[in-house]
DSSP file (Angstrom, degrees, kcal/mol; ACC not computed):
  #  RESIDUE AA STRUCTURE BP1 BP2  ACC     N-H-->O    O-->H-N    N-H-->O    O-->H-N    TCO  KAPPA ALPHA  PHI   PSI    X-CA   Y-CA   Z-CA
    1    1 A X     >        0   0    0      0, 0.0     4,-2.1     0, 0.0     5,-0.2   0.000 360.0 360.0 360.0 -40.1    0.7  119.3   27.8
    2    2 A X  H  >  +     0   0    0      1,-0.2     4,-2.3     2,-0.2     5,-0.2   0.895 360.0  51.6 -63.0 -40.5    2.6  120.2   31.0
    3    3 A X  H  > S+     0   0    0      1,-0.2     4,-2.5     2,-0.2    -1,-0.2   0.885 108.6  51.2 -64.0 -38.9   -0.6  120.0   33.0
    4    4 A X  H  > S+     0   0    0      2,-0.2     4,-2.6     1,-0.2    -1,-0.2   0.902 110.1  49.3 -65.8 -40.5   -1.4  116.5   31.6
    5    5 A X  H  X S+     0   0    0     -4,-2.1     4,-2.5     2,-0.2    -2,-0.2   0.896 111.7  49.1 -65.5 -39.7    2.1  115.3   32.5
    6    6 A X  H  X S+     0   0    0     -4,-2.3     4,-2.0     2,-0.2    -2,-0.2   0.917 112.9  47.2 -63.7 -43.5    1.7  116.7   36.1
    7    7 A X  H  X S+     0   0    0     -4,-2.5     4,-2.2     2,-0.2    -2,-0.2   0.914 112.7  49.2 -64.7 -43.4   -1.7  115.1   36.4
    8    8 A X  H  X S+     0   0    0     -4,-2.6     4,-2.2     1,-0.2    -2,-0.2   0.912 111.4  48.7 -62.8 -43.4   -0.4  111.7   35.1
    9    9 A X  H  X S+     0   0    0     -4,-2.5     4,-2.4     2,-0.2    -1,-0.2   0.856 109.2  54.4 -65.9 -33.8    2.6  111.8   37.4
   10   10 A X  H  X S+     0   0    0     -4,-2.0     4,-2.4     2,-0.2    -2,-0.2   0.939 110.8  44.6 -63.0 -46.9    0.3  112.6   40.4
   11   11 A X  H  X S+     0   0    0     -4,-2.2     4,-2.3     2,-0.2    -2,-0.2   0.860 112.6  51.6 -67.7 -35.1   -1.9  109.6   39.6
   12   12 A X  H  X S+     0   0    0     -4,-2.2     4,-1.1     2,-0.2    -1,-0.2   0.930 113.0  44.8 -66.1 -44.2    1.1  107.3   39.1
   13   13 A X  H  X S+     0   0    0     -4,-2.4     4,-0.7     1,-0.2     3,-0.2   0.878 113.1  51.5 -67.5 -36.2    2.6  108.4   42.4
   14   14 A X  H >X S+     0   0    0     -4,-2.4     4,-2.0     1,-0.2     3,-0.8   0.896 107.0  53.3 -65.4 -39.9   -0.8  108.0   44.2
   15   15 A X  H 3< S+     0   0    0     -4,-2.3    -1,-0.2     1,-0.2    -2,-0.2   0.747 101.3  60.2 -70.4 -21.3   -1.2  104.5   42.8
   16   16 A X  H 3< S+     0   0    0     -4,-1.1    -1,-0.2    -3,-0.2    -2,-0.2   0.760 116.7  31.6 -75.4 -22.8    2.2  103.4   44.2
   17   17 A X  H << S+     0   0    0     -3,-0.8    40,-0.9    -4,-0.7     2,-0.3   0.649 128.1  23.1-103.6 -20.8    1.0  104.3   47.7
   18   18 A X  E  <  -A   56   0A   0     -4,-2.0     2,-0.4    38,-0.2    38,-0.2  -0.899  64.0-133.6-143.3 166.5   -2.7  103.5   47.5
   19   19 A X  E     -A   55   0A   0     36,-2.6    36,-3.0    -2,-0.3     2,-0.6  -0.994   8.4-163.3-129.5 128.3   -5.2  101.5   45.6
   20   20 A X  E     -A   54   0A   0     -2,-0.4     2,-0.5    34,-0.2    34,-0.2  -0.955  14.4-173.1-109.0 118.5   -8.5  102.8   44.2
   21   21 A X  E     -A   53   0A   0     32,-3.3    32,-1.8    -2,-0.6     2,-0.2  -0.938   9.7-155.8-119.9 113.0  -10.9   99.9   43.3
   22   22 A X  E     -A   52   0A   0     -2,-0.5     2,-0.3    30,-0.2    30,-0.2  -0.565  13.9-165.0 -79.8 151.8  -14.2  100.5   41.5
   23   23 A X  E     +A   51   0A   0     28,-2.6    28,-2.1    -2,-0.2     2,-0.3  -0.979  11.2 173.7-136.9 148.1  -16.9   97.8   41.9
   24   24 A X  E     +A   50   0A   0     -2,-0.3     2,-0.3    26,-0.2    26,-0.2  -0.985   1.4 168.9-154.0 147.3  -20.2   97.1   40.1
   25   25 A X  E     -A   49   0A   0     24,-2.7    24,-3.4    -2,-0.3     2,-0.4  -0.974  17.4-158.8-157.4 142.6  -22.8   94.3   40.2
   26   26 A X  E     -A   48   0A   0     -2,-0.3     2,-0.3    22,-0.2    22,-0.2  -0.990  22.9-170.0-121.6 137.2  -26.3   93.7   38.8
   27   27 A X  E     -A   47   0A   0     20,-2.8    20,-2.0    -2,-0.4     2,-0.4  -0.918  19.6-156.5-131.3 151.6  -28.5   91.1   40.5
   28   28 A X  E     +A   46   0A   0     -2,-0.3     2,-0.4    18,-0.2    18,-0.2  -0.997  14.1 179.0-123.9 126.1  -31.7   89.3   39.9
   29   29 A X        -     0   0    0     16,-2.5     3,-0.2    -2,-0.4    -2,-0.0  -0.993  24.1-147.6-126.6 123.4  -33.6   87.9   42.9
   30   30 A X  S    S+     0   0    0     -2,-0.4     2,-0.3     1,-0.2    -1,-0.1   0.841  88.1   8.4 -58.6 -33.4  -37.0   86.1   42.4
   31   31 A X        +     0   0    0     14,-0.1     2,-0.4    -3,-0.1    -1,-0.2  -0.936  63.3 167.4-152.8 125.2  -38.3   87.3   45.7
   32   32 A X        +     0   0    0     11,-0.5    11,-3.0    -2,-0.3     2,-0.4  -0.931  13.5 174.1-141.0 114.1  -36.8   89.8   48.2
   33   33 A X  E     -F   42   0B   0     -2,-0.4     2,-0.3     9,-0.2     9,-0.2  -0.931   9.2-174.7-125.8 145.1  -39.0   91.1   51.1
   34   34 A X  E     -F   41   0B   0      7,-2.5     7,-3.9    -2,-0.4     2,-0.4  -0.960  16.8-137.2-133.5 152.5  -38.3   93.3   54.1
   35   35 A X  E     -F   40   0B   0     -2,-0.3     5,-0.2     5,-0.3    -2,-0.0  -0.917   9.7-167.0-112.3 136.6  -40.5   94.3   57.0
   36   36 A X        -     0   0    0      3,-2.3     4,-0.1    -2,-0.4    -1,-0.1   0.203  60.9 -96.4-100.1  14.4  -40.7   97.8   58.4
   37   37 A X  S    S+     0   0    0      2,-0.4     3,-0.1     1,-0.1    -2,-0.0  -0.166 119.6  45.0  99.7 -38.5  -42.5   96.5   61.5
   38   38 A X  S    S+     0   0    0      1,-0.3     2,-0.3     0, 0.0    -1,-0.1   0.749 120.1  13.6-104.7 -34.9  -46.0   97.3   60.2
   39   39 A X  S    S-     0   0    0      2,-0.0    -3,-2.3    -5,-0.0     2,-0.5  -0.925  71.6-112.2-141.6 162.1  -45.9   96.0   56.7
   40   40 A X  E     -F   35   0B   0     -2,-0.3     2,-0.6    -5,-0.2    -5,-0.3  -0.862  26.1-152.9 -98.5 129.6  -43.9   93.9   54.3
   41   41 A X  E     -F   34   0B   0     -7,-3.9    -7,-2.5    -2,-0.5     2,-0.6  -0.910   6.0-151.1-104.4 121.1  -42.1   95.7   51.5
   42   42 A X  E     -F   33   0B   0     -2,-0.6    -9,-0.2    -9,-0.2     2,-0.2  -0.819  13.4-144.0 -94.0 123.0  -41.5   93.6   48.4
   43   43 A X        -     0   0    0    -11,-3.0   -11,-0.5    -2,-0.6     4,-0.1  -0.498  24.4 -99.7 -82.1 153.1  -38.4   94.7   46.5
   44   44 A X        -     0   0    0     -2,-0.2    -1,-0.1     2,-0.1    26,-0.1  -0.238  34.5-111.8 -63.5 164.2  -38.3   94.6   42.7
   45   45 A X  S    S+     0   0    0    -17,-0.1   -16,-2.5   -15,-0.1     2,-0.4   0.755  95.6  64.3 -71.9 -25.6  -36.4   91.6   41.2
   46   46 A X  E     +AB  28  69A   0     23,-0.8    23,-2.5   -18,-0.2     2,-0.3  -0.853  58.0 175.9-110.1 134.3  -33.5   93.6   39.8
   47   47 A X  E     -AB  27  68A   0    -20,-2.0   -20,-2.8    -2,-0.4     2,-0.4  -0.976  15.8-152.6-132.4 150.3  -30.9   95.6   41.8
   48   48 A X  E     -AB  26  67A   0     19,-2.7    19,-2.8    -2,-0.3     2,-0.4  -0.987  13.8-172.1-123.4 127.3  -27.8   97.5   40.7
   49   49 A X  E     +AB  25  66A   0    -24,-3.4   -24,-2.7    -2,-0.4     2,-0.3  -0.966   9.8 164.3-123.7 136.3  -24.9   97.9   43.1
   50   50 A X  E     +AB  24  65A   0     15,-2.3    15,-2.8    -2,-0.4     2,-0.3  -0.968   6.7 146.1-144.2 160.8  -21.8  100.0   42.6
   51   51 A X  E     -AB  23  64A   0    -28,-2.1   -28,-2.6    -2,-0.3     2,-0.3  -0.991  32.2-120.6-175.6 178.7  -19.0  101.4   44.8
   52   52 A X  E     -AB  22  63A   0     11,-2.3    11,-2.6    -2,-0.3     2,-0.4  -0.986  12.3-164.4-137.6 145.4  -15.4  102.4   45.4
   53   53 A X  E     -AB  21  62A   0    -32,-1.8   -32,-3.3    -2,-0.3     2,-0.5  -0.999   5.0-166.4-130.8 132.7  -12.8  101.2   47.8
   54   54 A X  E     -AB  20  61A   0      7,-3.2     7,-2.6    -2,-0.4     2,-0.5  -0.974   6.2-168.7-121.9 118.7   -9.7  103.2   48.5
   55   55 A X  E     +AB  19  60A   0    -36,-3.0   -36,-2.6    -2,-0.5     2,-0.4  -0.917  10.2 173.7-113.0 131.6   -6.8  101.5   50.4
   56   56 A X  E >   -AB  18  59A   0      3,-2.8     3,-2.6    -2,-0.5     2,-0.3  -0.953  64.6 -52.9-137.9 116.2   -3.8  103.4   51.7
   57   57 A X  T 3  S-     0   0    0    -40,-0.9   -39,-0.0    -2,-0.4    -2,-0.0  -0.388 124.9 -15.2  53.2-110.5   -1.3  101.4   53.9
   58   58 A X  T 3  S+     0   0    0     -2,-0.3    33,-2.3    -3,-0.1     2,-0.4   0.348 121.2  87.6-103.6   5.7   -3.4   99.8   56.6
   59   59 A X  E <   -BC  56  90A   0     -3,-2.6    -3,-2.8    31,-0.2     2,-0.4  -0.848  51.0-172.4-109.0 141.2   -6.6  101.9   56.1
   60   60 A X  E     -BC  55  89A   0     29,-2.5    29,-2.6    -2,-0.4     2,-0.4  -0.992   2.7-169.8-131.5 126.2   -9.5  101.2   53.7
   61   61 A X  E     -BC  54  88A   0     -7,-2.6    -7,-3.2    -2,-0.4     2,-0.3  -0.944  16.9-179.6-109.4 135.2  -12.3  103.6   53.0
   62   62 A X  E     -BC  53  87A   0     25,-2.2    25,-2.5    -2,-0.4     2,-0.4  -0.966  18.5-169.1-139.1 154.6  -15.3  102.3   51.0
   63   63 A X  E     +BC  52  86A   0    -11,-2.6   -11,-2.3    -2,-0.3     2,-0.3  -0.991  10.7 176.0-141.0 130.8  -18.6  103.4   49.7
   64   64 A X  E     -BC  51  85A   0     21,-2.8    21,-2.9    -2,-0.4     2,-0.4  -0.979   6.9-170.4-131.7 146.6  -21.3  101.3   48.1
   65   65 A X  E     -BC  50  84A   0    -15,-2.8   -15,-2.3    -2,-0.3     2,-0.4  -0.999   3.4-164.3-135.5 143.8  -24.8  102.0   46.9
   66   66 A X  E     -BC  49  83A   0     17,-2.7    17,-2.3    -2,-0.4     2,-0.5  -0.991   2.9-169.2-126.0 131.6  -27.6   99.7   45.8
   67   67 A X  E     -BC  48  82A   0    -19,-2.8   -19,-2.7    -2,-0.4     2,-0.5  -0.986  12.3-149.9-121.7 125.6  -30.6  100.7   43.8
   68   68 A X  E     -BC  47  81A   0     13,-2.4    12,-2.8    -2,-0.5    13,-1.2  -0.822  25.0-163.5 -89.2 130.4  -33.6   98.3   43.4
   69   69 A X  E     -BC  46  79A   0    -23,-2.5   -23,-0.8    -2,-0.5     2,-0.3  -0.880  12.0-156.0-121.6 147.9  -35.2   99.1   40.0
   70   70 A X  E     - C   0  78A   0      8,-2.7     8,-3.0    -2,-0.3     2,-0.1  -0.853  37.4 -87.6-117.9 158.4  -38.6   98.3   38.5
   71   71 A X  E     + C   0  77A   0     -2,-0.3     6,-0.2     6,-0.2     2,-0.1  -0.403  49.5 173.2 -66.5 132.6  -39.5   98.1   34.8
   72   72 A X        -     0   0    0      4,-2.7     2,-0.2     1,-0.2    -1,-0.1  -0.192  47.1 -30.6-115.2-149.4  -40.5  101.4   33.2
   73   73 A X  S >  S-     0   0    0     -2,-0.1     3,-2.4     2,-0.1    -1,-0.2  -0.454 107.3 -30.6 -73.2 140.4  -41.3  102.3   29.6
   74   74 A X  T 3  S-     0   0    0      1,-0.3    -2,-0.1    -2,-0.2     0, 0.0  -0.289 129.6 -18.1  59.6-126.1  -39.5  100.5   26.8
   75   75 A X  T 3  S+     0   0    0     -4,-0.1    -1,-0.3    -2,-0.1     2,-0.2   0.228 111.1 113.7 -95.5  12.6  -36.0   99.4   27.9
   76   76 A X    <   -     0   0    0     -3,-2.4    -4,-2.7    -5,-0.0     2,-0.3  -0.534  48.3-159.8 -90.0 151.6  -35.9  101.8   30.8
   77   77 A X  E     -C   71   0A   0     -6,-0.2     2,-0.4    -2,-0.2    -6,-0.2  -0.957   7.3-146.8-126.1 147.6  -35.9  101.0   34.5
   78   78 A X  E     -C   70   0A   0     -8,-3.0    -8,-2.7    -2,-0.3     2,-0.2  -0.960  16.5-127.3-117.9 128.8  -36.8  103.3   37.4
   79   79 A X  E     +C   69   0A   0     -2,-0.4   -10,-0.3   -10,-0.2     3,-0.1  -0.506  31.8 167.4 -70.9 140.2  -35.1  103.2   40.8
   80   80 A X  E     +     0   0A   0    -12,-2.8    27,-2.2     1,-0.4     2,-0.3   0.558  62.6  31.0-126.2 -19.0  -37.6  102.9   43.7
   81   81 A X  E     -CD  68 106A   0    -13,-1.2   -13,-2.4    25,-0.3    -1,-0.4  -0.999  63.0-166.9-144.3 140.7  -35.4  102.0   46.7
   82   82 A X  E     -CD  67 105A   0     23,-2.9    23,-2.6    -2,-0.3     2,-0.4  -0.958   7.0-168.4-130.1 147.6  -31.8  102.9   47.6
   83   83 A X  E     -CD  66 104A   0    -17,-2.3   -17,-2.7    -2,-0.4     2,-0.4  -0.999   8.6-165.6-132.3 131.5  -29.3  101.7   50.2
   84   84 A X  E     -CD  65 103A   0     19,-2.5    19,-2.1    -2,-0.4     2,-0.4  -0.957   4.1-174.1-119.5 135.4  -26.0  103.6   50.9
   85   85 A X  E     +CD  64 102A   0    -21,-2.9   -21,-2.8    -2,-0.4     2,-0.4  -0.997   4.9 175.3-130.1 130.2  -23.1  102.1   52.8
   86   86 A X  E     +CD  63 101A   0     15,-2.4    15,-2.8    -2,-0.4     2,-0.3  -0.999  12.4 166.0-134.1 137.6  -19.9  104.0   53.9
   87   87 A X  E     -CD  62 100A   0    -25,-2.5   -25,-2.2    -2,-0.4     2,-0.4  -0.966  28.2-151.8-150.7 163.3  -17.1  102.6   56.0
   88   88 A X  E     -CD  61  99A   0     11,-2.5    11,-2.4    -2,-0.3     2,-0.4  -0.996  20.0-173.4-137.9 131.3  -13.6  102.9   57.3
   89   89 A X  E     -CD  60  98A   0    -29,-2.6   -29,-2.5    -2,-0.4     2,-0.4  -0.981  11.9-161.8-132.4 138.3  -11.4  100.0   58.3
   90   90 A X  E     -CD  59  97A   0      7,-2.7     7,-2.4    -2,-0.4     2,-0.4  -0.973  13.1-159.5-116.8 133.6   -8.0   99.6   59.9
   91   91 A X  E     + D   0  96A   0    -33,-2.3     2,-0.3    -2,-0.4     5,-0.2  -0.929  17.8 174.8-116.7 136.1   -6.1   96.4   59.6
   92   92 A X  E >  S- D   0  95A   0      3,-2.8     3,-1.7    -2,-0.4     2,-0.4  -0.795  71.0 -60.7-135.5  91.7   -3.3   95.2   61.9
   93   93 A X  T 3  S-     0   0    0     -2,-0.3    -1,-0.1     1,-0.3    36,-0.0  -0.579 120.1 -15.8  67.9-124.8   -2.4   91.6   60.8
   94   94 A X  T 3  S+     0   0    0     -2,-0.4    35,-2.4    -3,-0.1     2,-0.4   0.505 119.6  95.9 -87.8  -6.3   -5.5   89.5   61.3
   95   95 A X  E <   -DE  92 128A   0     -3,-1.7    -3,-2.8    33,-0.2     2,-0.4  -0.717  53.4-174.6 -91.5 133.1   -7.2   92.1   63.5
   96   96 A X  E     -DE  91 127A   0     31,-2.6    31,-2.7    -2,-0.4     2,-0.5  -0.991  13.6-165.8-129.7 135.4   -9.6   94.6   61.9
   97   97 A X  E     +DE  90 126A   0     -7,-2.4    -7,-2.7    -2,-0.4     2,-0.4  -0.986  20.8 178.4-116.7 127.7  -11.4   97.5   63.4
   98   98 A X  E     -DE  89 125A   0     27,-2.6    27,-3.0    -2,-0.5     2,-0.4  -0.986  21.1-171.6-136.4 139.5  -14.3   98.9   61.3
   99   99 A X  E     +DE  88 124A   0    -11,-2.4   -11,-2.5    -2,-0.4     2,-0.3  -0.999  21.3 168.8-124.4 132.2  -16.9  101.6   61.5
  100  100 A X  E     -DE  87 123A   0     23,-2.6    23,-3.0    -2,-0.4     2,-0.4  -0.987  22.9-153.2-144.5 153.5  -19.7  101.7   58.9
  101  101 A X  E     -DE  86 122A   0    -15,-2.8   -15,-2.4    -2,-0.3     2,-0.4  -0.994  12.8-175.5-127.7 131.2  -22.9  103.5   58.3
  102  102 A X  E     +DE  85 121A   0     19,-2.9    19,-2.5    -2,-0.4     2,-0.3  -0.967   4.3 178.7-124.4 142.4  -25.8  102.1   56.3
  103  103 A X  E     -DE  84 120A   0    -19,-2.1   -19,-2.5    -2,-0.4     2,-0.4  -0.999  17.0-146.5-145.8 147.8  -29.1  103.8   55.4
  104  104 A X  E     +DE  83 119A   0     15,-2.8    15,-1.3    -2,-0.3     2,-0.3  -0.904  19.8 174.2-112.1 137.7  -32.2  103.0   53.4
  105  105 A X  E     -D   82   0A   0    -23,-2.6   -23,-2.9    -2,-0.4    13,-0.2  -0.990  28.7-127.8-143.4 132.0  -34.2  105.6   51.4
  106  106 A X  E     -D   81   0A   0     -2,-0.3     2,-0.5   -25,-0.2   -25,-0.3  -0.501  29.5-131.7 -69.8 152.1  -37.1  105.3   49.0
  107  107 A X        -     0   0    0    -27,-2.2     2,-0.5    -2,-0.1     7,-0.4  -0.931  10.0-143.0-111.5 126.4  -36.5  107.0   45.7
  108  108 A X        +     0   0    0     -2,-0.5     2,-0.4     5,-0.1     5,-0.2  -0.758  21.9 179.9 -87.2 127.2  -39.2  109.3   44.3
  109  109 A X  B >   +G  112   0C   0      3,-1.2     3,-1.3    -2,-0.5   -31,-0.0  -0.987  67.5   8.1-127.7 143.1  -39.5  109.2   40.5
  110  110 A X  T 3  S-     0   0    0     -2,-0.4    -1,-0.2     1,-0.2     3,-0.1   0.851 128.3 -67.1  56.0  37.6  -42.0  111.2   38.4
  111  111 A X  T 3  S+     0   0    0      1,-0.2     2,-0.5    -3,-0.1    -1,-0.2   0.704 107.8 122.9  60.0  24.1  -42.8  113.2   41.6
  112  112 A X  B <   -G  109   0C   0     -3,-1.3    -3,-1.2    -5,-0.0     2,-0.7  -0.972  56.5-143.6-116.7 122.2  -44.5  110.1   43.2
  113  113 A X        -     0   0    0     -2,-0.5    -5,-0.1    -5,-0.2   -33,-0.0  -0.748  21.9-145.7 -85.5 115.3  -43.1  109.0   46.6
  114  114 A X        -     0   0    0     -2,-0.7     2,-0.7    -7,-0.4    -8,-0.1  -0.290  23.1-100.5 -76.1 163.5  -43.2  105.2   46.7
  115  115 A X        +     0   0    0     -9,-0.0     2,-0.2    -2,-0.0    -1,-0.1  -0.771  69.1 137.6 -80.1 117.7  -43.9  103.1   49.7
  116  116 A X        -     0   0    0     -2,-0.7     2,-0.4   -10,-0.1   -10,-0.1  -0.777  51.8 -71.7-148.4-170.0  -40.4  102.1   50.8
  117  117 A X        -     0   0    0     -2,-0.2     2,-0.3   -12,-0.1   -35,-0.2  -0.776  33.2-172.3-100.4 137.8  -38.1  101.6   53.7
  118  118 A X        +     0   0    0     -2,-0.4     2,-0.2   -13,-0.2   -13,-0.2  -0.910  30.8 107.8-116.7 150.8  -36.4  104.3   55.7
  119  119 A X  E     -E  104   0A   0    -15,-1.3   -15,-2.8    -2,-0.3     2,-0.3  -0.791  38.1-146.0 157.5 164.4  -33.7  103.6   58.3
  120  120 A X  E     -E  103   0A   0    -17,-0.3     2,-0.3    -2,-0.2   -17,-0.2  -0.987   5.4-169.7-152.2 157.4  -30.1  103.8   59.3
  121  121 A X  E     -E  102   0A   0    -19,-2.5   -19,-2.9    -2,-0.3     2,-0.5  -0.972   6.5-162.2-151.1 132.9  -27.6  101.9   61.3
  122  122 A X  E     -E  101   0A   0     -2,-0.3     2,-0.4   -21,-0.2   -21,-0.2  -0.983  19.0-172.9-116.8 130.0  -24.0  102.8   62.4
  123  123 A X  E     -E  100   0A   0    -23,-3.0   -23,-2.6    -2,-0.5     2,-0.4  -0.967  17.1-165.2-130.2 137.5  -21.9   99.8   63.5
  124  124 A X  E     -E   99   0A   0     -2,-0.4     2,-0.3   -25,-0.2   -25,-0.2  -0.985  21.7-179.1-116.5 129.9  -18.4   99.6   65.1
  125  125 A X  E     -E   98   0A   0    -27,-3.0   -27,-2.6    -2,-0.4     2,-0.4  -0.961  23.5-161.6-135.4 150.7  -16.8   96.1   64.9
  126  126 A X  E     +E   97   0A   0     -2,-0.3     2,-0.3   -29,-0.2   -29,-0.2  -0.999  27.0 173.1-125.2 123.8  -13.6   94.4   66.1
  127  127 A X  E     -E   96   0A   0    -31,-2.7   -31,-2.6    -2,-0.4     2,-0.4  -0.930  27.7-152.1-136.4 158.3  -12.8   91.2   64.3
  128  128 A X  E    S-E   95   0A   0     -2,-0.3   -33,-0.2   -33,-0.2   -34,-0.1  -0.982  86.1  -3.9-127.9 117.8  -10.1   88.6   64.0
  129  129 A X              0   0    0    -35,-2.4   -34,-0.1    -2,-0.4   -36,-0.0   0.265 360.0 360.0  87.8 -12.2   -9.8   86.6   60.8
  130  130 A X              0   0    0    -36,-0.3   -35,-0.1   -34,-0.1    -1,-0.1   0.411 360.0 360.0 -99.4 360.0  -12.8   88.1   59.1
């Protein structure tokens, strides 16, 4: 009981200084295509996105992942493409400084490597009002 009270008081004190926000979304797009330079990769119609954002004072750290899924057996869906985004942002009034990294990876299911997109991008930005 004592451990539970300590843990509860820790989370209450943490929430008074910071905010942890979970996010989730499911999307349907009739057509979504990307080019890898040589070929066009057509994404499945359904994607699932989830993530977390943690804010403390003027800093926000966030993580998002998106999985494009295709229909499998019965009511099941299989992921075939993934995108991961991780970032850190500092805010000072209307000015924001952000660094983020995004990467794309095909997902192998049933030991079959699909044709998908690979790639990564790291971006540093300075903005006012956005």
